[in-house]
C-alpha positions in Angstrom: -3.8 -49.5 107.4 -2.0 -46.9 105.4 -2.9 -43.3 104.5 -2.0 -40.9 101.8 -2.2 -37.2 102.5 -4.4 -35.1 100.2 -1.7 -32.4 100.0 0.5 -35.0 98.1 -2.4 -36.7 96.2 -1.9 -34.7 93.0 1.8 -35.5 93.1 0.9 -39.1 93.5 -1.4 -39.0 90.4 1.2 -37.1 88.4 3.8 -39.7 89.2 1.4 -42.5 88.2 0.9 -40.8 84.8 4.6 -40.9 84.0 4.7 -44.6 83.4 1.1 -45.8 83.4 -2.2 -45.1 81.8 -4.4 -43.3 84.4 -8.1 -43.7 84.1 -10.4 -41.7 86.4 -13.9 -40.2 86.6 -14.4 -36.8 84.9 -17.3 -34.6 84.0 -17.8 -33.8 80.3 -21.2 -33.7 78.7 -21.9 -36.5 81.1 -19.8 -38.1 83.9 -17.6 -41.0 82.7 -14.3 -42.7 83.1 -11.6 -41.4 80.8 -7.9 -41.7 80.2 -6.4 -38.7 82.1 -4.0 -36.2 80.6 -4.8 -33.4 83.0 -5.3 -34.4 86.7 -7.3 -31.2 87.4 -10.2 -32.9 85.5 -10.5 -35.8 88.0 -13.5 -35.7 90.3 -13.1 -38.5 92.8 -16.6 -38.1 94.3 -18.4 -38.7 91.0 -20.7 -41.7 90.6 -20.3 -41.8 86.8 -23.3 -41.9 84.5 -21.4 -44.2 82.2 -19.7 -47.3 83.7 -16.1 -48.4 83.3 -16.7 -51.7 81.5 -15.8 -50.3 78.1 -12.1 -50.5 79.1 -12.4 -54.3 79.5 -15.4 -55.4 77.5 -15.1 -53.3 74.3 -18.3 -51.8 72.8 -17.1 -53.0 69.4 -14.2 -55.3 68.7 -12.9 -57.0 65.6 -12.3 -60.7 66.3 -10.9 -61.6 62.8 -10.7 -60.4 59.3 -10.7 -62.3 56.0 -9.5 -61.2 52.6 -9.3 -63.5 49.5 -9.8 -66.6 51.7 -6.9 -65.5 54.0 -7.9 -65.1 57.7 -6.1 -62.8 60.1 -6.6 -62.3 63.8 -5.7 -59.0 65.6 -2.5 -59.4 67.4 -2.5 -59.3 71.2 -0.5 -56.3 72.4 1.8 -57.5 75.2 3.8 -54.3 75.8 0.9 -52.0 76.8 1.4 -49.7 79.8 0.0 -50.8 83.1 -3.4 -49.1 83.6 -4.3 -47.6 86.9 -8.1 -47.1 87.3 -9.0 -44.9 90.2 -12.2 -43.6 91.7 -14.3 -46.8 91.2 -17.2 -47.1 93.6 -18.0 -50.4 95.4 -20.8 -51.1 92.9 -18.4 -50.6 90.0 -15.8 -52.9 91.5 -18.3 -55.6 92.2 -19.6 -55.3 88.6 -16.1 -55.9 87.3 -15.9 -59.0 89.5 -19.0 -60.3 87.9 -17.7 -59.7 84.4 -14.4 -61.4 85.4 -16.6 -64.5 86.3 -18.0 -64.5 82.8 -15.0 -63.6 80.7 -12.2 -65.2 82.8 -13.7 -68.1 84.7 -16.9 -69.2 83.0 -14.9 -69.0 79.8 -11.6 -67.4 78.9 -11.8 -64.3 76.6 -8.2 -63.4 75.8 -9.1 -59.8 74.8 -10.9 -59.2 78.1 -8.2 -60.9 80.1 -5.4 -58.9 78.5 -7.1 -55.6 79.6 -7.9 -56.8 83.1 -4.5 -58.2 83.9 -2.8 -54.9 83.1 -5.2 -52.9 85.3 -4.9 -51.9 88.9 -8.3 -51.2 90.5 -8.4 -48.4 93.1 -11.7 -47.9 94.7 -13.1 -44.8 96.3 -15.7 -45.5 99.1 -18.9 -43.5 99.0 -19.6 -41.8 102.3 -23.2 -41.4 101.4 -25.5 -42.4 98.5 -25.0 -40.5 95.3 -28.8 -40.0 94.8 -32.2 -41.6 95.4 -31.6 -44.2 92.7 -28.7 -46.0 94.4 -29.7 -49.2 96.2 -26.3 -50.9 96.6 -26.8 -51.5 100.4 -29.5 -54.0 99.7 -27.3 -56.0 97.3 -24.8 -58.7 98.1 -21.6 -56.7 97.5 -18.2 -57.8 98.8 -14.7 -56.5 99.0 -13.1 -56.6 95.5 -10.3 -54.2 94.8 -6.6 -53.8 94.7 -6.7 -50.7 96.9 -9.6 -48.9 98.5 -9.6 -45.2 99.5 -11.7 -43.9 102.4 -12.0 -40.1 102.6 -10.9 -38.8 106.0 -10.8 -35.0 105.7 -7.1 -34.2 105.1 -6.1 -37.8 104.0 -7.3 -41.0 102.4 -7.1 -44.1 104.5 -5.9 -46.9 102.2 -6.8 -50.5 102.5 -4.9 -53.2 100.5 -7.1 -55.8 98.9 -4.7 -57.9 96.8 -1.1 -58.8 96.1 -1.3 -56.6 93.0 -2.3 -53.7 95.3 0.5 -54.4 97.8 3.1 -54.4 95.0 1.7 -51.1 93.7 2.0 -49.6 97.2 5.6 -50.8 97.4 6.4 -49.1 94.1 4.9 -45.7 95.3 5.8 -46.1 99.0 7.0 -42.5 99.4 3.3 -41.4 99.2 1.9 -43.9 101.7 2.3 -43.5 105.5 1.6 -45.8 108.3 -1.2 -44.7 110.6 -2.8 -45.6 113.9 -6.2 -44.8 112.4 -8.5 -47.7 111.7 -11.8 -48.4 109.9 -14.9 -49.1 111.9 -17.7 -51.3 110.5 -19.8 -48.2 109.8 -16.9 -46.7 107.8 -17.3 -49.5 105.3 -21.1 -49.4 105.0 -23.3 -47.1 103.1 -27.1 -47.0 103.7 -29.2 -46.1 100.7 -32.8 -44.8 100.9 -33.9 -47.2 98.1 -33.8 -50.8 99.2 -34.7 -54.1 97.5 -36.9 -55.8 100.1 -37.3 -59.1 98.3 -34.4 -61.6 98.2 -36.4 -64.2 96.1 -38.5 -62.8 93.3 -39.4 -66.2 91.7 -43.0 -66.2 93.1 -43.8 -62.9 91.3 -43.2 -63.8 87.6 -46.9 -63.7 86.7 -47.8 -60.7 88.8 -50.0 -58.1 87.0 -47.9 -55.4 88.7 -45.2 -55.8 86.1 -47.4 -53.7 83.9 -46.4 -50.7 85.9 -43.1 -50.8 84.2 -43.9 -52.5 81.0 -46.5 -50.0 80.0 -44.0 -47.1 80.1 -41.0 -49.0 78.8 -39.7 -47.9 75.3 -37.5 -51.0 74.8 -34.7 -48.5 74.1 -32.0 -50.6 75.9 -30.6 -47.6 77.8 -30.8 -49.7 81.0 -28.6 -52.4 79.6 -26.2 -50.0 77.9 -25.6 -48.2 81.1 -25.4 -51.4 83.2 -21.8 -52.1 84.5 -22.5 -55.8 84.8 -24.3 -56.8 81.6 -22.2 -58.8 79.3 -24.4 -59.8 76.3 -23.0 -59.3 72.8 -23.7 -60.1 69.2 -21.4 -61.3 66.5 -21.8 -59.4 63.2 -20.0 -60.0 60.0 -19.3 -56.9 57.8 -18.7 -57.8 54.1 -17.6 -55.5 51.3 -19.6 -55.1 48.1 -17.3 -57.2 46.1 -17.4 -60.1 48.7 -13.6 -60.1 48.9 -13.2 -58.7 52.4 -15.0 -59.3 55.7 -14.6 -58.6 59.4 -16.2 -60.4 62.2 -17.1 -58.0 65.0 -18.4 -58.4 68.5 -20.8 -55.6 69.6 -22.6 -55.0 72.8 -26.2 -56.2 72.5 -29.3 -56.1 74.7 -32.0 -58.5 75.8 -34.4 -55.5 75.6 -34.2 -55.3 71.8 -36.8 -57.1 69.8 -34.3 -58.8 67.6 -32.1 -60.2 70.4 -33.6 -63.7 70.5 -34.4 -63.9 66.8 -33.2 -67.2 65.2 -33.1 -68.7 61.8 -36.5 -68.9 60.3 -37.5 -65.6 61.9 -38.8 -66.9 65.3 -38.3 -64.5 68.2 -38.3 -66.2 71.6 -39.1 -63.1 73.6 -41.6 -61.5 71.3 -43.4 -59.2 73.7 -42.1 -56.2 75.6 -43.2 -57.7 78.9 -41.2 -60.9 78.3 -38.1 -58.8 77.6 -38.7 -56.4 80.5 -39.1 -59.3 83.0 -36.2 -61.3 81.6 -33.6 -58.5 82.3 -34.7 -58.1 85.9 -35.0 -61.8 86.6 -31.5 -62.3 85.1 -30.1 -59.5 87.2 -31.7 -60.4 90.5 -32.7 -64.1 90.3 -31.2 -66.3 87.5 -27.6 -65.3 87.9 -27.8 -65.7 91.7 -29.4 -69.1 91.3 -26.4 -70.2 89.3 -23.5 -68.3 90.8 -24.5 -67.5 94.3 -24.7 -63.7 93.9 -26.9 -61.3 92.0 -25.6 -59.8 88.8 -27.0 -56.5 89.8 -24.8 -54.4 92.1 -27.3 -51.6 92.9 -25.6 -48.8 91.1 -29.0 -47.3 90.0 -27.8 -46.5 86.5 -30.6 -48.3 84.8 -33.2 -46.2 86.7 -31.2 -43.0 86.5 -30.7 -43.3 82.7 -34.2 -44.6 81.9 -36.2 -42.0 79.8 -39.3 -42.7 81.9 -37.4 -43.4 85.2 -38.8 -46.9 85.6 -38.0 -47.8 89.2 -38.1 -51.6 89.1 -37.0 -51.9 92.7 -40.1 -50.0 93.9 -42.3 -52.1 91.5 -40.8 -55.3 93.1 -41.3 -54.1 96.6 -44.9 -53.4 96.0 -45.7 -56.8 94.4 -47.8 -59.3 96.3 -47.4 -63.0 95.8 -50.1 -64.5 93.5 -52.3 -67.3 95.0 
């Protein structure tokens, strides 16, 4: 176990910024992760309203362009600075792990992989839940980080989680000190008030209780846009008026939108709002876990926090009774 004194923490961050791209939580109109130019803006305790996934899985990305029958592909930039992303909560880190599974293991996405491979992930452990919408303690979260910081009054205890993290510590060794302090099991835990009490929700698909959420859902897709784990996208070709130039773009998409499952001929597979509402939750809690052994959802609570009608699907699930 190592520690870094808070008195030297700003010097540490300043040193990082000299040769790296530093990304951390800040408060603007809303809380979010941003590239840092002024370390005084960093707020380590923030559970950001917007997730960090835009740095890896771009909101919009050009995959190729065509002009006069000539195709070009954006060049991969190999000389980008190393990125150090600090202040990630355990739910954020586990969400990145799930996106890694989709974009680097299930299939290889070179654009995603390029951004991930140049990034150091430094977590900041929550000592207590951010608000009543967090439910991470009832989800199957593991340790996934290069370094994890634990706030201990005048210092951060530092736990190394990867070889990349160890190399980073070696590079900035003057800021890290050996310590006799150690982490207890309770130091690693966080107990949230909101808990998902059902591990298997397959028996509840036809429950009438879904109406509690469906009837007040706007299908606005805020839940999916704010989700740090969701990875759905759409391919969209933009063509100029003369039909000489075009660009194929990949954009974030949402299973909550009516057009998401529309296919040639105009058929929509999930026509009703209820079908779309249930699909998101089943994919987050059940379907992904059935296939990969862990839920896609990491309990960050952003989908509830950002919902215009505050649909608490965890509470809805907890109150459901199995149909006979």
